[in-house]
C-alpha positions in Angstrom: 36.0 -4.3 -43.5 38.5 -1.7 -42.3 36.3 -0.7 -39.4 35.9 -4.4 -38.4 39.6 -4.9 -38.5 40.2 -1.8 -36.4 37.7 -3.0 -33.8 39.3 -6.4 -33.7 42.8 -4.9 -33.1 41.4 -2.5 -30.5 39.6 -5.4 -28.7 42.6 -7.6 -28.7 44.8 -4.7 -27.3 42.2 -4.0 -24.6 42.1 -7.7 -23.6 45.9 -7.9 -23.5 46.3 -4.7 -21.5 43.6 -5.5 -18.9 44.1 -9.3 -18.6 47.6 -10.4 -19.8 49.1 -8.7 -16.7 49.7 -9.8 -13.1 46.0 -9.3 -12.4 45.9 -10.3 -8.7 49.1 -8.5 -7.8 48.1 -5.3 -9.5 44.6 -5.5 -7.9 46.2 -5.8 -4.5 48.5 -2.9 -5.2 45.5 -0.7 -6.3 43.6 -1.8 -3.2 46.5 -0.5 -1.0 47.1 2.6 -3.1 43.4 3.5 -2.9 43.5 3.7 0.9 46.2 6.4 1.1 44.7 9.5 2.6 46.2 12.5 0.9 44.0 15.2 -0.6 46.4 16.2 -3.4 47.2 12.6 -4.3 43.5 11.9 -4.4 42.7 14.8 -6.6 45.5 13.8 -9.1 44.3 10.2 -9.0 40.7 11.3 -9.7 41.8 13.6 -12.5 43.7 10.6 -14.2 40.6 8.4 -13.6 38.5 10.9 -15.5 40.8 10.7 -18.5 39.8 7.0 -18.9 36.2 6.9 -17.7 33.1 9.0 -17.8 33.3 9.8 -14.0 30.5 12.1 -12.9 30.7 13.1 -9.2 27.8 15.6 -9.3 25.5 13.1 -7.5 28.0 12.4 -4.7 27.1 13.2 -1.2 30.6 14.6 -0.6 32.4 17.2 -2.6 35.9 16.3 -1.3 37.4 12.9 -0.8 40.0 11.7 1.6 41.3 8.9 -0.7 40.7 7.2 -4.0 38.7 4.5 -2.1 36.6 7.1 -0.5 35.6 8.4 -3.9 35.1 4.9 -5.3 32.6 3.9 -2.6 31.0 7.3 -2.4 27.5 7.7 -1.2 24.8 9.5 -3.2 22.9 12.5 -2.2 19.6 11.7 -0.5 16.6 11.2 -2.8 18.5 10.4 -6.0 17.4 6.7 -6.3 13.7 6.5 -5.2 12.6 3.0 -4.4 9.2 1.6 -5.4 7.6 0.5 -2.1 5.3 -2.1 -3.6 6.3 -5.6 -2.4 5.7 -7.2 -5.8 8.3 -4.9 -7.5 12.0 -5.7 -7.3 14.5 -2.9 -7.6 17.9 -3.1 -9.3 20.4 -3.4 -6.5 22.9 -1.1 -8.2 23.6 1.3 -11.0 24.6 -1.0 -13.9 24.4 -2.1 -17.5 22.4 -5.2 -18.2 24.7 -7.8 -19.7 22.5 -10.8 -19.9 19.2 -12.1 -18.6 16.8 -15.0 -19.0 15.6 -18.1 -17.3 17.8 -20.8 -15.8 17.3 -23.9 -18.0 19.2 -27.2 -17.5 21.4 -25.3 -15.0 22.7 -23.0 -17.8 23.1 -19.2 -17.8 24.4 -17.1 -20.7 27.7 -15.3 -20.1 27.5 -13.8 -23.6 26.1 -14.9 -26.9 27.2 -18.5 -27.7 28.9 -18.9 -24.3 27.3 -20.3 -21.2 28.2 -21.4 -17.7 26.5 -23.6 -15.0 24.7 -22.2 -12.1 26.2 -24.8 -9.8 29.7 -23.7 -10.7 28.8 -20.1 -9.9 27.1 -20.8 -6.6 29.4 -23.7 -5.5 26.2 -25.4 -4.1 24.5 -28.1 -6.1 21.4 -28.3 -3.9 20.9 -24.5 -4.1 21.4 -24.5 -7.9 18.8 -27.2 -8.3 16.4 -25.2 -6.1 16.9 -22.2 -8.4 16.3 -24.2 -11.6 13.7 -22.4 -13.7 14.0 -19.1 -12.0 15.1 -15.8 -13.7 18.5 -14.3 -13.6 20.1 -11.0 -14.7 23.7 -10.1 -15.0 24.5 -6.4 -14.1 27.8 -4.9 -15.0 29.1 -1.9 -13.0 31.4 0.4 -14.9 34.4 1.8 -12.9 32.9 5.3 -13.0 29.5 4.2 -11.5 28.2 4.5 -8.0 29.7 1.3 -6.5 27.4 0.4 -3.6 24.7 -2.2 -4.0 21.5 -2.7 -2.0 18.8 -5.3 -1.4 16.5 -5.7 -4.4 13.5 -6.2 -2.1 12.5 -6.2 1.5 14.2 -9.3 2.9 16.5 -10.9 5.4 20.2 -11.9 4.7 20.4 -15.5 5.6 23.8 -16.6 4.3 27.1 -15.2 3.0 29.8 -17.3 1.3 33.1 -16.1 -0.1 35.0 -17.7 -3.0 38.7 -16.9 -3.6 39.6 -16.6 -7.2 41.0 -14.7 -10.1 40.4 -11.1 -11.2 39.7 -11.2 -14.9 38.3 -8.1 -16.5 34.5 -8.5 -16.8 34.0 -6.3 -19.8 32.3 -7.7 -23.0 35.7 -8.3 -24.6 36.8 -10.6 -21.8 33.5 -12.3 -21.6 33.8 -13.3 -25.2 37.2 -14.9 -24.7 37.3 -16.4 -21.2 35.0 -19.4 -20.6 33.1 -19.5 -17.3 34.7 -16.2 -16.3 32.2 -15.4 -13.5 32.9 -18.9 -12.0 36.7 -18.3 -12.0 36.7 -14.8 -10.5 36.7 -13.9 -6.8 33.1 -13.5 -5.7 30.6 -13.8 -2.8 27.2 -15.5 -2.6 24.6 -13.6 -0.7 21.3 -15.4 0.0 18.3 -13.1 0.8 14.9 -14.4 1.9 12.2 -12.3 0.3 9.8 -11.1 3.1 6.8 -10.9 0.8 7.0 -14.4 -0.8 9.4 -16.3 1.4 11.5 -17.4 -1.6 15.3 -17.1 -1.8 17.2 -14.7 -4.0 20.9 -15.3 -4.7 23.1 -12.2 -5.3 26.6 -12.9 -6.5 28.9 -9.8 -6.6 31.9 -10.7 -8.8 35.3 -9.1 -8.5 37.2 -7.7 -11.5 40.7 -6.5 -12.3 41.7 -3.6 -9.9 38.4 -4.2 -7.9 38.4 -7.1 -5.6 37.0 -6.4 -2.1 33.5 -6.4 -0.7 32.4 -4.8 2.5 28.9 -5.8 3.8 27.1 -3.8 6.4 25.6 -7.0 7.8 29.0 -8.5 8.8 32.1 -6.7 10.2 34.5 -8.3 7.7 36.1 -7.2 4.5 35.9 -10.0 1.9 39.0 -10.1 -0.3 41.9 -12.4 -1.2 43.5 -12.1 2.2 40.3 -13.3 3.9 
């Protein structure tokens, strides 16, 4: 009973400290701070970061970083993530923890146990949501310490990009258990990829989180964030 109460207090404190704050303003500030190019400031920032996260930079292509952002979007050394070349095999687009997965049924996807949201609300497109009814979905959660680039899950062609302004709730399990339709409320983008092998459409939806709310795509020369 004591352990359960301790976890409950810890979870509540985590939720308050990462959500009951000026989320958007703080996220914008960190976005600005992360671009400051100063080697000593960057080293101090990374050292503080390591106190709160299991940050491992041994796989990074670079050993020195110009800014905190430079570290956050670091590239990996060549050959560390071999890709299965078979067209029938899909690859995870990023390093991540699987949060939920299943089949889209009656337009519902699980956010966490006992809490769901509608695919149409996530995609902002009723026709597309109906087209994807019955397909499989997977929710991938990137920890702040992880390699933060994502890639195409298969050989394909990017056919559409949409941006949705929104909030920056934390996306950890504690918040997912408390905030209904969290993914549909947060800032996010919709990337539609046409699979070259099967000519079907894959929807990728990168979702922002507190302190992390900008997306840069190689396909378009535009940064997607709240000032877009």
